N, C-alpha and C positions, 0 to 999 in steps of 0.2 A: 229271537229274543222277544220277550213280552214287553213292548214299549208302553202299553197302557198303564203301567204302574210308575212310569217315569215322571218326575217333576224337574223343573229347571231353576237355576239361580243365574242371574245375569249381573255382571259388574265389570269393573275395570281392575286389571291385575295390578296389585300394589307391590307384590314381592313373590319370589319363587325360592323355596328352600328344599333341600334334600329330604326325602321321606324316610320311612323305616328301612329301605334298602336302596341300593344304587339304581334300581329300576323304577323308583317311584319319586314323586316330588309333591310338595304341598304348595298349592297356588293360593295366595291370599288375595281375596277380592274385596273391593269396596262396593257395596250394593245398597242403595238408598241410605247412605251414611252409616251402614253397619259393616262390620268385617265378617267375612265368611271364608272358611278354609275349604279347599277342594283338593282331594287326593287324586292325582293322576298317576296311574300305573302303566306298565307295559301292555296291559289288556284294554286300556281306555282307547276308544276310537276317537281320533282327532281328525276332524273333517279337513281334507286337502293336505294332511300331514304338516300343517303349519307349525312353526316353532313358536311356542308361547313366550311372550316377553312382557315385562312391566309396561304399563300404559295401554296395553291392548284390551279392548272391550270383547268379552266372551259370554257365551251361554254354556253352562255346564249342566248336563242332565244326569240325575242319579235315580237309582231304583228305590222307591219308597218301601219295598218289602225287605230291604237289607237293614241290619241293625245300624244305628247311628250312635256314636259315643256321646255320653252326656257331658260335654265339655263346652267351655266358652273360649273363643268364639265357636259357633257351630261348625262341624266338619262333616263333609259328605264325600263318598267315594264316587268319583265321576265315571260314568259308563260311556258318555259321549260328550265331546267338547267341540264347539265351533266358534270361530271368530266372527265378530259382527262389525259392519261398517256403521258410520254415523247415521242415526235415524233408522237403522234397519232393525226389524223384529224377526223372531224365528218362532215357529210353532211345530211341535212334534205331536202328531195325532193320527188317528185313523180317519180317513176321508172316504165317505160313501160314494154311491154311484152318481150323485149330483155334485161331488167334490165338496161336500159340507163336512166339517169336522164333527167328531162324535159328541162334543159338548155344544154343538150348534152355534159356535161363536164366530166361525169363519167359513166363507164359501170362496172357492178358487175359480177364477176365470183364466184359464191357461191361454196366454197370448203367444203371438208368433216369435217373440224374443225371449220367452220364458225358457230357461235352460232346464231340461228334465233329464236327470242322470241317475245311475245307481250309486250306491255308497262308495264303490271303488272308482267312480268317475266316468264310467262308460255311458254312452248315450242309451237312454231308455226309449225303446221304439214302440212300446205299447201305450195304451191309455192308462194314466195313473189312478183312475178311480178304484175304489174298494181296496185301498192299500194304506199301509203305514207310511206317512210322508213327513219329511223334514222340510218345512216351507220357509223361504226367506222373502220378506216383503217390507214395503215402506209405508204405503198409504192404504187406507181402507175407507169404504163408505160408512155412513152412520146408520145404515139399515141393520135389521136383525134377521139373519146373521150378517155381520159385516162382510163386504165383498172386497176382494183384492185381485189384482193381476200380479202374481208373484214374479220376482226376478229369477228365482231359482227354486227348483223342487228336486229333492233327493228321495228316491223311492227306496225304502228299506225292505228289500226283497226277502222273502222267507226261503231259507235253504234247507 
């Protein structure tokens, strides 16, 4: 999957309604005082297969190359959804051989307690550089690029 065209919306789930079919649902988020609807289908990857519930803070990633209906509130079709803890941030990007994101905004310092896995939860035994990564972190330095020791890294392997 081409993750370079993905953007994210973060927010707190306010409600969940049935979508166009029994295999889809519309998740209403409050994000920066705005309402955003995210369509979650059977093809949407939900990290750790968590059950989405009202009050949960999530990040939903959607493909900017897909058409978006011109409706209010905005509605996006989620390709990937992950739950977030309090104060936790997430970044989906390509990280080079120095573990610096493609937009040069974040550099990773993999620590001994950083969990590095594949999308299906298996331990990733190689070095994660030069890969698409989903990175969970809380604090960063004020340098450019900001540096962090992530809590968790999910390597999005090409198959």
